[in-house]
N, C-alpha and C positions, 0 to 999 in steps of 0.2 A: 858431159859433167852438167849437173844442176845442183843450184844451191838457194837457199832463201829462208824466211821464218814461216813456221808453218805450228799446226796444232795436231798432236797426237790423237786419234779418235778409236775407240773400241766398237767394232761391228759385230753382234751375235751371230751373224750369218754363216752357214756352214762350220759350225762349231766354234767360232769365234776367231777375228784375227784383229790387227792394230794397222791403221793407215797414218798417214800424213796429209794433211790437207794443208796446202801452201796456202800463204796469204794471197796469191794471184789466183787461187782457184783451183790450181793442179792439184792431182791426187797421186800419191805415192804409197807403193805397197813394199815397205822395206823387206829385205829377204834375212837380214841380218840385224834387227832390232835388238839392242841390249834390254835384257829384263828390267834393268833400273829405268827404263824409259816407257815401260809397257803400262802407261797411268792415262787414263781417259782424259782428255782436256787439256793435257800437258804442253806447254809453250817450248817450243825448239828452235834453235839454228840448226841447219843441217846441210850437208853436202854429200854428193855420191853421185853413181854413175847409173845410168838407163840401161836396164838388161833387159832384154827379151827373155820372156817365160810365160809359161801357161800355167794357170791355178784354177782351181775350183769356185774361188770366189768373183774372178773376173772384174775386180775392181782396180781401177788407177793403173799406173805403168809400174812395174818392177825396177826397184832401186836398190843398187848395193852402196851402203853408207860406208863414207871414208872419214866422215867428222859427224857429229853430233852434240849438242850442248844444250842443256837445260837454261832457258831464260829467265823462269819464274814459275812459282808454283801453279797447280792445275786450277783451273775455275771451278768453284764450287757449285 
């Protein structure tokens, strides 16, 4: 189980995907990110379980979110 604060980022690589960059620098690739959180630069609090997975983007660790909350609006 991992948890923390972070920023949702959109990457245009391989058709585009959303990842979470945690404040400690860790990179997570959420496998179940709700659509309302697919906003570049959105600050969030999150909890989830790291899962082993293979993706074409090869970015970060896969995480299955059990909790996610918007902290405040995306940075413009």
